[in-house]
VEXSEKOL-717555 format. One line per 5 residues: their letters; for each residue x, y, z of N, C-alpha, C. Coordinates in steps of 0.001 Angstrom, whole numbers, m for minus. Example, Ala and Ser with C-alpha at 12.3 -4.5 7.8 and 13.67 -1.06 7.14 Angstrom:
<recs>
as	13190/m5690/7800/12300/m4500/7800/13200/m3300/7800  12850/m2250/7080/13670/m1060/7140/12900/30/7870
</recs>
This chain:
<recs>
mpaal	m11934/m71/14713/m10966/m976/15293/m9570/m574/14802  m8588/m559/15679/m7219/m224/15261/m6656/m1267/14308  m5611/m906/13610/m4941/m1828/12695/m3541/m2114/13215  m2969/m3215/12758/m1606/m3578/13130/m865/m3993/11874  455/m3775/11897/1305/m4161/10781/2376/m5116/11281
qacst	2742/m6056/10438/3816/m6979/10779/5108/m6184/10949  5888/m6506/11964/7106/m5754/12271/8295/m6154/11417  8156/m7161/10579/9262/m7586/9726/8998/m7150/8299  10055/m6670/7663/9894/m6222/6286/9877/m7407/5344  10023/m7122/4082/9951/m8156/3057/11223/m8993/2998
rprge	12253/m8615/3718/13498/m9387/3770/13524/m10237/5027  14145/m11410/4956/14260/m12241/6157/15020/m11507/7256  14528/m11590/8460/15137/m10980/9645/15244/m9464/9542  14411/m8843/8745/14447/m7391/8602/13393/m6733/9469  13670/m6572/10755/12696/m5959/11651/12718/m4448/11454
vgyya	11576/m3883/11167/11477/m2459/10870/11412/m1627/12148  11645/m336/11988/11570/586/13109/10737/1798/12747  10155/2427/13749/9323/3615/13541/10144/4858/13829  10077/5828/12943/10774/7100/13104/9741/8203/13267  9565/8638/14499/8535/9626/14822/8759/10954/14109
atdii	10007/11348/13925/10310/12639/13300/9740/12740/11886  9692/11617/11187/9169/11611/9814/7858/10856/9690  7378/10245/10804/6143/9459/10819/6170/8387/9738  7273/7628/9724/7466/6606/8702/8065/5355/9350  7824/4206/8761/8429/2952/9199/9560/2647/8222
vcpch	10752/2307/8755/11925/2086/7909/12529/711/8173  12952/46/7103/13663/m1225/7216/15157/m939/7235  15864/m1357/8296/17300/m1103/8377/18117/m1956/7397  17553/m3022/6858/18293/m3899/5940/18531/m3260/4577  17505/m2602/4045/17634/m2063/2687/17103/m641/2531
gsefa	16648/m39/3628/16228/1363/3578/14843/1628/3035  14077/604/2761/12709/838/2294/11921/1563/3369  10992/2397/2928/10137/3150/3850/8688/2775/3602  7929/2716/4704/6536/2288/4640/5637/3291/5349  4421/3464/4845/3439/4350/5469/2981/3747/6793
vttgd	2893/4575/7810/2505/4116/9147/1073/3600/9176  174/4258/8505/m1247/3899/8599/m1651/2714/7739  m907/2474/6627/m1317/1416/5700/m280/320/5500  990/610/5781/2069/m333/5521/2518/m341/4072  1933/520/3242/2302/589/1828/3729/1106/1670
vvnap	4394/661/605/5750/1125/313/5695/2595/m83  6497/3404/588/6610/4831/269/7886/5073/m532  8929/4320/m186/10215/4453/m862/10812/3056/m1019  10986/2599/m2266/11498/1251/m2572/12946/1104/m2077  13483/m118/m2063/13291/m1181/m3028/12336/m2302/m2634
aphgl	11655/m2232/m1510/10733/m3318/m1123/9713/m3541/m2238  9484/m4821/m2612/8551/m5107/m3702/7083/m4982/m3307  6793/m5019/m2005/5407/m4867/m1549/5417/m4353/m113  4257/m3922/341/4127/m3337/1670/4186/m4356/2792  4082/m3846/4010/4063/m4699/5193/2716/m5400/5295
tklki	2723/m6592/5847/1496/m7362/6003/603/m6750/7072  m653/m6562/6731/m1627/m6038/7691/m2161/m7179/8532  m2240/m6975/9824/m2740/m7983/10749/m4093/m7542/11283  m4992/m8468/11429/m6333/m8155/11923/m6334/m8183/13451  m6978/m7194/14040/m7134/m7110/15490/m8603/m7346/15817
vegsn	m8843/m8202/16792/m10211/m8459/17233/m10307/m8211/18732  m11486/m7843/19168/m11722/m7625/20596/m12342/m8877/21201  m11708/m9375/22256/m12225/m10548/22945/m13404/m10188/23831  m14093/m11182/24311/m15252/m10957/25180/m14850/m10282/26483  m13565/m10346/26828/m13057/m9692/28037/m12630/m8249/27807
gnlyl	m12760/m7770/26556/m12399/m6401/26227/m10952/m6244/25768  m10152/m7291/25882/m8759/m7235/25428/m8696/m7338/23912  m7637/m6774/23329/m7429/m6850/21889/m6445/m7963/21568  m6714/m8694/20482/m5891/m9818/20072/m5622/m9759/18586  m4434/m10245/18181/m4148/m10407/16760/m4792/m11699/16297
q	m5394/m11647/15136/m6045/m12851/14613/m5334/m13322/13376
</recs>
């Protein structure tokens, strides 16, 4: 099953962005970098990684965040 990460960093209103050239997720508020596959902090100052969200498959075959 695929995984999902919360799009907001550890700071309020800090929506992260994906940078394909480096395959990393970056917070524009403070420059923290996160691993794409796990959400773990790669480059601080973020005190912890991005929240992992659970994905479930519905009986109709669609995927949903739980």
